[in-house]
N, C-alpha and C positions, 0 to 999 in steps of 0.2 A: 226218177226219184232224186231230186236236187240234194237231199240230205245224205243219204247213203252212198250215193254214187255220183257226186257231181262232176268227176272227171268225164265219165261218159256221157253224161247229159249235156254238158258244155260242149263237147265234141259234135253231139248230135245236133243241137242247135246251130253251131257253125257250118255244119254240112249242109244242113236244111236250107240255111240262108245262102249258102254259095250256090246250091242248086237251084234256087228259086231267082237267083240274081237280085235279091232285094234285102234290105234291112228290115225284116218283118219281126214284130213282138210275138216270138214263139214261145209258147207255154209247154213245157215237158210234163205230161201227166201219166207216164207208163211205168210199169215195174222195171226192175233191173233186166230180167231176161229179154224184154221186149226192146229195151234201150240198146242193148248190146247187139241183137240182131239188126236192128234199123241202122245203128252205127257202122256195122260191118257192110250193109247192103250200099249205103249211100256213098257217093263219090267223096274223094278227099277234098279238104278245104282248099278254096282258090288261093289266089295271091294277094288276098286282102292285106296281108302282113308280110313282112320279109322273111324269106325262106330260113328255116334253122338247119344249118349245114355246117360241116366241119370248117372252122374259120381260118383265115390266115392270122395267126396269133401275134401280137406285138410282143416286144421283149418282156414287158411287164403286164401280165394279165390281170386285171382288176377283179376285185370280189364282186360278187353280186350284191344288190342293195340288201338283201336279207341277211348275207354273210358279213356285210359291212356293219350292220347293226350289232349282230353277236360279238363281233370283234371290239367295236367300241365299248359294248356293256362290260366286256372283261378287262379292257385297259382301264375303265372307269371305276368297276367295282373289285377288281382283282380276279384273278382265276379262282373258278369254283366248280362244283359238280352240277350247278343249275342247268346247264344245257348239255348235260350228258343224257344219251338215249339208250338205255340199256334194252336188250332183247335177249330173252333166255329160252332155250329149247331143252326138252328133257329127251335124252337119247337113251335107248335100252339095247343092250348088246355089247359086244366086245369093240371098243373103238379102236381103229388103226391111226395112232397119233401122227406118225409121219405123214401118212396120207393126208390127214386132216390139216397139218400145218402146210403141207404143199397146195392143198386146195385154197387155203386162205390166201396164200401168195398169188394163185391163180385169179382169184376174185379181185384182189388189189390191182393186179395187172389190167384185168378188164375194166374196172372202173377207176379212172384216173383220180376222182375226187378222194378215194381212199388213200392215195400215196402223195396228197397234196400238202405241203407245209404253207403256213401264212406268215412269212417274213415281212418286214418292212423296209422300204427304201426311201430316204428323205422323209422319213415319219409317215409314209402311207403304205397301208398293206396291200399285198398281192398274192396271187396263187403261184406257188412254185411246184410243178409236179416232177416227183423224183422218178427216176428210170428203174431202179432195182429195189423193189419195196422188200423190207424185212419185216415179217409179221410173225413174230414168235407165238406160239401157242403155250400159255401158262397152264401147267398142269397142277391141280390143287387137290390132294385127297382129303376128304371130310367122312367122319364116321357117322354123322346122324344128320337128320333133317334140320334139327337146331343148329348145328355147326354150319350146315349148308346156307341157312338163312344168314347167319352172321357174315359168312365168307362173302356171300353174294352182295350183301350191303357194302361191305369194305371194298370190294372190287368195283362196283358200280359207283362208288363215291371217289374214285382216283381221278385226279385233276390232270388235264392234258395241258401241255405247252405247245400251243399251236404253231409256234414260230419254228420249233425244233423237233416236234413229235408227231408222228402220223395221226390222224384223228380217228383211229380205230385200235382197239385192243381186242384179244380173245382170251378166254380163260376156260378151261374145261375142269369142272369140279366132278371128282369121281367118288361115288359112294359104293358100299359093298354090293356084290352080286350084279355087277355090270350095269349099274345104274348111273348115269352121267348128266350133267347139266352144263350145256355149252352156253356160256355168256359171251355174246358179242356187243361191246360197249362202242357205241359211235358218238362222237361229239356232233351236235346238231348242225354244225357249220359243214359237216359232210353228208348229212342224211336226215330224212324226216320219216314220218310214219308211214307214208307210202312207199318208201325204199325198202322196207322190210320184205315185201314179197319178191321183188327181183334179186335182193341179195341172198336170201336163203334159198330161192330156187337155184340161182347159180352156184352158191355154195355146196349144195346138195349134188347138183350135177359134177362139179369138179371133184368132191369126195368119191362119189361112185366111180369116176373115170380114174382116179389116182389108186384106188384100192385094187383095180383090175389092171393095174401097170401102165394106163394109158394116160392121154391128157384131155381135158375137156374140149368138145368140138363144137364151139358157140359160132352162131353167125355174128359178125362184127356189128359192134354197135354204130349206129349211124352217126351219133355226135357224142362228145363228152361234156362234162359239166362246164369247163372252161368255154367251150364253144357256146352253151346257154347264156353263161354270163355275158359275153360279149353281144350275143344276139339280142338279149333283154336290153342292154344299153341301146342298141340299134332301134329296137322296137319304141322305146320310151323318150329316147333322147335324154337331155340333161336339163339342168335350171336354166342354162343360158340358151339352149336350143332345144326346146321340148317338141315332140312330134304331135300331130294333130290327135292322135290317140290319147297321149298323155293329157293334153289341154282339156279334152272333152271329158275324160274320166275324172280329172281333177275337179272341174266345174261341177260335175254331178255330186261328188263327195262334199263340196264346200257348201253346196246347198242342202244335202242331205243331213249333214252334220251341224249346220249352223245353230248356236246357242244350245248345243246339247249340254248335259250336266257333265262336269269332269269328274264327278263322285257320287256314287249312290249311297244313300243313308241306310245300311243294312244292320242288322242286329248284331254288331260286333261284341265280343267279350271284353276287347280291350281297345284302348285308343291305337291308332295307327302309328307305329314308331318312326323316328326321323330316319333310321336305317334300316332297312328290311334284313332279316336274317335268312329269308327264302326257305325257312324249313316249312315242311308240309306234312299233312296227314291225309288219310283216306279212309272213307266210310262208303259202304256199298248198300244198295237196296234192290229189290227185284221187282219188276212188273211182270205179273204172271201172264200166260198164254191167252186167257180170255181177255184181260184188260188190253194186252199188246193188239189183239185182233180188233177190238172195238176202236181203238186209237187209229189203227190203219184204215178201217171203215170210214171213221170220221174224216180223215185226211183225204181219201178218195172222194167222199161226197162234196168236199168243198175244193176240188181240184188243186189240192195242196199236197205236200209231202209230209211224212211222218215227222221229219226234222222240223218242219214249221210248227206242227201241233206241239211237240216239245218246247220249241223256243216259246210259243205263246202260253204254255203251262208255266215255264219258268218266270215269265213276264207277270203272269197273273199272281204266283207266288211272291214276287218281289213287291207288287203293289199292295198286296194284303199285309205285307210286313213292313210297310211304311216307308218303302224306297222311292215312292212318287209314281207318277204316270208317264214319265219320259225316260225310257230305259235303254241305254246303249249296252248292247251285249256284243261280244266277239265270237266269231266262229272261223275254224282253219278251212281253207280250201286247197285242193291238191296243187293248184298251180301249173299242173302239167297240161298246158293248152296245145301242144302239138304232140303228134303221134311219135315223133323221134324222141320223146322224153319217156314212153311207157316203161321201158326196160332198164333204165338209167337209174342208179342210186345217185342221190344229191338232194342238196336242200332247195326244193322248188315251192314248198308249201307257203301259201300267203294267208293274210288274216284279213277278215272283212268285219267291219262294224255294223251290225243290224240294230237300227233304232226302232224301238218298239213302242207304239203310243197306246196306252191303256186308258186314256181319258173318257170321261162320260160313263163309267161303270158299263162298259158294253156287255153283250152276251159273249161267251166263248166263240161262238160261231162268227160272229161279227169281228172279234179280235183276230181270229184266224185269217179272215180276208184281209185285214189290214197287213198282218205279218206276211201273207203271201205276196201281196203287191210289193211291200218294201223288199222282200228278199229277192225277188226276181229282178228287181232293178240293181239290187247290190251285185247279184251273180253277173249281171250284164255288164258290170263295171268292175271286174275283178282283177284287171291287169296291172293296176297301178300298185307297186309294192307297199306294204303297211308303213315300211319306214320312210317312203317318200311322202306318204300322206301326212305323216306325223310333222315332217318337216315343213310341210306346205300350210298346214293347219295351225301349227305352232300353238297348242295348247299350253297351258300352265304346267310346267314340268316339275313333279315332286320326286325325289330319289325313291320314296316309299310307295309310290302309287304308279300302276301301269298306265301310260296315257291312252286316252280315248275311252277305254273300257277296262273294268276290273273283274268281269266275270266272263268266262269262256264256256261256250255249248258246242258240243260236237256229237254227231252220230256216226259211230264208227263200226266197222266190220272187225271180227276177229283178226288177229294177225294171221297173216296168210304165209304161214309156215308149212312146209311139205309134210305129209303124214308118213313118209319114208325118207331116209337119209342114207342113201347107199342101201346097205342090208340092215339098218338099225331103224326100229321103231322110233318115230319122232312125233313130239307134240309140244305145244306151247306150255312153258313153265311161268306162270304169272309172277311177275316181279316188278316192283316199282321203287324207285328211290324216294327218300323221304323229303322231297323239294316241292316248292310251290312256286310257279312263275306268276300266278295270279291270285287275288283273293280267294276266288272260288272257280272251280272247273266242273262242269257237270258234262260227264262223259258217258253217253249212252252207247250201249253194245247190243246189237240184235243177235240173238241165238240163230245159229245156221241150221238148226234141226228142222225138220219138216213136220207138219201135223196133218191130221185128218182133213182140217179145215183150210190148209194152205200153208204158207211159209211162215206165218206169225207165230213164233214159238217162245216169245218171251223177250224181255229186255233186262240187261244189267245196268243199274244206275251207279257209276262210280263218281263219288264226289270228292275231289282233291280240295283241300282247304289250307290256307296259310295259318300256321300255328302262331304267328305273331298276333292274329286277329280273333281266331276261333278256338274254342275248346273242342275236343272230340264229341262230347254230348251235344253241343250245339249244332255241329254239322251233321251229325246223326238224326237229329230232330229235324233239320231243314230237309233232309232226304225224306223222312217220313211224311212231312207237310206236303212235298211234292207229289208223293204218291196219292195222298188224298186229293189234291187238285186234280190230278189225272184221272182219277175214279170218279170225281164229281163231274168233270166236262165230259167224260165218255158217257155217262149215264143222263146227262141233261145239258147238252152244248147251248141251248137256247136260253138257259139261266143266266142272270147277270153275274159276272165274275165276283162282285162285292159280297154277294151272299154265300160264297163257298166257305165251308166251316174248315178251318185249319186245325181245330183242336180234336185231341182224343177226348173221349167222354170223361175220362179221370182228371184230365187237365181243365175241361170245362167246369167240372164241379169244383175243383180246387180254386179257381178264379172266381167264380160267383158266390161260392159259399165257404170253402175251407179256410181262405185267407180274409174273410170279412169278421168284424167285430164280434165278440161273444154276446149272446143273448142274457141281459141280466134284468131282474125286475127293477122298475123305478116308481116312486110314489106318484099317484095320480093326484096330484095337488099343486097348489100355487106356492110362489115364494113366500107371501105373508103366512099362509098356513103353516108351512114347514118351518120358518123362522119362529112363529109363535109356539110351536111344539117345542122348539129348543128353549125359548125364553121360560116356558113352564117347567120344563125338566131341571134346568140349571139357571134359574134367575140371577144368581149372584156371580156367575162365572163372567170374567170379563170378556166382552164383544169386541169393543173398539178401543184401541190403546192410541192416543195422540199426544203431542206435545201439550196439548191444552188440558189434558187428563184422560181419564179411563170411563167408558160406559159399559156398565154391566149389561147382560141381556135384558133384564127387567127394566133398566133406565132406557135402553135404546128403544125397545118396544114400546114404552110409555111415551116417550118424546115422539116417536114417529106416529103413534095413534092419535095425539093430540093435534098434530099438524094436519094429518090426514082427515080428521073431522073438519078442520077449517078449510082444507081443499074441497071436500065434498060440498060444503057450504057455498064455495063459489063456482059450482057446477062441474067439478071433475068427477067423471064416472068412467064407465066401462070403455076401454080403448081410447081415452081422450088424451091427447099428447100434452104434455108439459115440459117445457124447455128449461133446462137448468144451465144457468151461467154462473158457476161457482168455483172457487178454489178447492183443491184437495184438503178435506179436514173431516172432523167427526161430524160437523153439521152437515157436510155433503151426504154421508152415509144415511143420516136421519132422513134428509130430503128425499133420498132415492126410495127408501123403505115407505115413507109416508105416500109418495105418489102411487106406489104399488097398492098400499091398504086402501086408498081412496078408489081403486079400480083402474086408475089411468096408466099411461106409459110414459116413461121418462125419455127425454131427448137430450143427451149431455152435449154441450158445446165446448170447443177449444177456444179459449180467448186469444190464442196465437194467430188465429185465421182473421182475415179482414172483416170489419163490421158488416160490410155489405153481404158477404157470403152468410154471415151468422143470421142476418135478418132474411136472406133467401131461404135458409133452412127452416127459420121459424115460420115463415109464410107458407112453404111447400108442405109441411107437415100438417098444416092447419092447427097449429098449437093454440090451446085456449088460454094459456098462462106462461109467464116466464118468471121462474124464480132466480132472484140475484142474491148474493151475499153482500156483506158490507163493502167488501173491496171492488164489487163491481157495480155499485149503485150510480156511478157516473160514467159507465161505460156507454157508447153512442148507442148500442141496442136497447139499453134502458130507456133512453129518451125517444128512441124511434121504433119501437117494437109494434108489430102488426096486431098485437092482442096486449090484454093487461099485464102489468108487471107487479110481481109481489116481493118485496125486499124482506130478508130474512136476517135474523141476527140471533147469536146464542141465547138470548134471553127472551125471544119471541115466541108465542104459541106454546107457552110451557117448557120451552127448553131448559128452564131452570130447575125441573123437579118432576117427578112422577105424576101421571094422570091416570084416572080410570079408563077403561075401554068404553068406547061408544056402544050404546044400546042398539042402535039401527046401523048395520053393516051392509054395504052392497054385496049381491052374491058374485064370487069370483069364479072364474073357470080357467083350467090350465091352458087352454088355446087362445085366452085373451093375450093381447100384447103387453110384454114387460118393458120393452124399450125399442127406441128406433136409433140406429148408430149409422152415421154417415161415412162413406169411404173418403179417401184422401182426394180423389178427383185427378189423380195423376195420369190416369188413362182416359180422361173425358170428364163429363160432368159428375159432381159427387152424387152418389145414390144413397138414399135412405134404407137401410136394411131392418125389416121389421121382425123381431124376435119375440117368441112368445114366452109365458111362464114355463111351458113343457120343455122348451128349448134349453133355457137356463138351468133347470133342475136336472135334466139329462146330463148337461156338462157337469154341473157340481157334484152330481153323484156317481161319476164314472169311477170303478175301482181303481183306476190306476194311480189316483193320488188319496186314497183313504188309508188313514193310518190310526191303529188303535190308541196312539197317545195323542192325538188331535194335531191340529194344524195351526201354526203361527205363521201367517202369511204376510208378507211386505206388500202393502198398497201403494205402490209408487207410479204405476202407469197412468198416463193421462186418462181421465174418465171417459173421454170422447173416443178412446182406443179400446179395441175389444179384449186386450189382456185384462182390464180392470174388471171384467166379468168373472174371470177366475180369481183374481185377487180378493175381490168382494164375497162372492157367494159360495165359492167352496168352502171357506172357514164358516161362514155365518149359518150355513145349513147343516153344518157337522158338529157344531158346539166349539169351533176354534175361535182364534183371534184375528181380527184384521189390525195390522199395525199400520198406522197412517204416516207416510212419510212426509216430511216438510215439503212445502211447495216447491216447485222447480225441478230441474234435471238432477240426477245425483251421479257422482263420480264414484270410482271404486273406493276411495276412503270413506266417503259418507255411507255407502252400502255396508262397508265392514263395520263401521261405528253402530249402525242399526242392528245389524246380525247379532253383535256382541251385546248391546244394551237390552235388546228384548229376546234373545236366545231364539231367533227366527229358525223354523224349520223348513220352510219353503221360500224361495225367491225366485220371480220371474224376470229374465232380462232378455232383451232382443239379442239376435245373433251378432250384431255389430258390437253391442256394449260387452256381450260374453267375450268376444275375441280380444277387445281391449284390456279387459280386467284379466284374462287369462295370461296375456303378454306382460302386464304390468305387475299386478299383485294378486295371483290366483288364491293365495291364503286368506282374502277377505272373505271366502266363504266357509272358513273353518266353523264348524259347529252346525252348519246347515245340513238338514237331511237330504235335500234334493234341490237342485238348480234346475229350472225349467228355461228353455230357450227356443227359438224358432222366428218364423217370420221371414227368414231369408236362408240361403245357404249357410249351413252350420259348419264351421272349421273343425276338420277332424284333429289336426294338431292341438287346437285350443281346448278341445275336450279331454285330451290325453293330458295335456299340462294341468288342468283343473284337478283331474281324477288322480294324478299322481301327486300333486301337492297337498291334497287334503284327503287323507286315506278315510274311508268310510262312507265319503259323499257319493251321490248318484247324480247323473245328469240325464233329464228327460228331455228329447226333441219333440217339439210340437209343430204340427203343420196343418193349415186350414186357412180359408178366407173367412172373412167376418159372415158371409153368408151361412156358415155352417157352425155359428156361435163359437167363434174362436178357433177351434181345431177339430179336424176329422180324423188325424192320425196322430200317433205317438210311438215313441221309441226309447225304451230306457237303456242306458249304458252304464253299467254298475262299475265296470273297471277299465283301466287304460287298454288292456289286452282285448276287450269287447269292442273296441271302437275301429269300424272299418275305415279303409283309405278314403272313401267318399261317404259321406254320412247320408243315409237314406231318410225319407220322411217317415218310415215306420209302418205300422199296422193300423187298421181302422180302431177308432174307440168303440166302447161297448155300445151295442144296439145300432152301429154305424155301418153303412155298406159303401165301399169304394170301388169303382170299376174304371179301368183305362180302356176306352173304346175307340174304334176307328170312326170315319166319317159317315159309315152306315150303321153306327151304334151297335156294332159287333165287338165282343172282347177281344182284345189283340193278345197274341201269345206273350210270353214273358220274354223281355228283352226287346220288345217292339215299342216304339213311342206311339202314343195316341194322346187323347184328351181325358183329363180326370172328371169322371161323373161321381156324385156323392148323394147318398140317399139315407133315409132313417133318422136318427136321433140328432137333434140340434139343427136340423134343416130349417131355415127361415121360413116365416110365411110368404115372404117375398120383398119386393122393392116397394117402398111406401109410395103409394100414388102413381105407380107406373106398372100396370098390369101386362102391357105389352111386353115390356123387358122381363117381366117375372115370367110369363109364359115362355119366352125365348131361351132364357137360362135354365 
């Protein structure tokens, strides 16, 4: 079992290879007792490597590569508790403190690394073993468990000065009724997780001996940590003189990690800081006995280990969370590849990078096969220290990001503390510092209890997270999602991983229904019908106000009706495109309404675009007619249009007075086209987006901008731009006023003058113009009820400035492509205090649904990137004349 017992498995492979006399691709497929028995029965490893023995030590013993990295980090970042390794045990009974203190000295005498300082000579660190260790036992009385937790955290966070202070401290916390907690605090430079077993075994033996008046009778250790550091350098060589082993393993890792991503896109709650705090948090989840057994069975079926199943599950989770399909994950290995190291305290652990490939939406069974092959190759090349690998691969180094990987996965056994400590009862006392070396660490621990079905008695999932990046709720949700992945793959390992549901039922309901737009009734009518109803109800109310005068609803209706009759006579009917090349004016509003009354659809052009593009649009839409005003009679399109051109003037076709309605009118339907508006073409060829009457009615009827006092809206957007849809139809269908701005772009002063002159209630400006006005003169919006903005990222400081400068005003953020009739979502910001640091796009409009989906069209969880899909009200008929593109989008 390479995951839970990689040390034994590595030794077993080594011995089998030595016995067979060949480097064969051994695959270990046994459980722990079988591995232990075989390892004991096989002969020891041969002389393929230099023997690990007590060395003739030089005057200055160098640090091991792993120690060197920790020392460098502390020099670079300053001393901290990041690499403190606390181990606490609960002792029940009367503790003999003098005996315990002598036992601590015995253990430090036995294990040189516990009495080793790390001074520097000529700027280079080295090991200095002291002869007579002084390890005082700090005694701390505590009255309650709460006091104990606080005292443990304080003691565990104390910083070591490695140059002058031994890398181990012991503190005995005494509670009432002979309850004690012994905290042994190691600096990682002197010990790792696998050191806990020999450390506490030796400490327990020494305490038992000292309480009976004797001394511990240990067999001598074959080597010390300093011998290992020298041996490892002999095994690997250095950069100038690498050994064949180092060269071969480095070549493997250069190929295995070529072009690997340097950082995964996880659902962070905050951007990565420039300087990490290394503060961490912890959340736990439990894999029950039944699921644990099912995962073990799946591992056995695929000739894999449980660790490999867990790694594949984390990779599946990450891919489903938008982290991609190339996933470098880290895992610790014991690094004790020689028997002489079994009973030694020290820093031997190494770290491997396991690159996991989830491309092609494989089944979990297929993914597990990929993981098994990758992991076995990685474990076959585990000798090169991680620090040396980082130096050789030289990835982009960022202080706030761990190199090569940022997520650690480990399958661990419970801390091997003795059940008896002399005459005291002893048990592990769970304790962890609030620090984080990685973004996330998934630490799985198998229960040691036995069950009727075997030894699979459940797993604990401890998820450590960096609080710089994640909130506790986010980390807890990640752990819950991992349990869903584990349950899904155990139930059906042959299903594609892209179909695994990460969402809880309530969460899915929220995403699909709860956060979508409200359902509100909308008139089942066309734009002319709704406008005419307003004209009938309030014929004398002003409908269009321009610098040339004011048109009442009755006047606007009559003029549009007269022009519509003429258009109908020229053959304009249902869905017939009519191109408009006109300036912004009251006559333009008449022409738009007239085209719709005739049954046609209008195609507005922007005369700032090249004439050839305008001609192409006219031809592509199959327009039957081009309407031009006086200013455009000499435009190149008027002379070279692919269809008839009709010049208009304020006094043509009855513009000079009211006319009666036509007796014969074409039947209109809400699903008929209202207009075709072309995109800018900045991302390819311009596309004509076909919008129906129903789409515009849905937009204009949305409750978000309905006000009992009516709307006076500034019409200043180019009419070939979708913002004009709101500026025209929201007021005209609600009995409000369209205030036509003079031709040309408006600056802040011009907008302010129009606001004051016409007492505007609503103004729409682009996000860029909004930012400029907020910086230069936010007071121009004084008197406006609401400013609408969007089309790009909206500046939060700009919104705050406007809201602070103009009391009582509101800002509404709009978002959406032209394909959804201007906007799909909206967000009202009524006060400066309501503005978040990053302004979101808001919630869906009424009768509109918005989903963020992954590549398999599954809804992604909150915080996970995906593509935005929009449905419901306002969704365009499609791209004019481009059915394939319509179907694709």
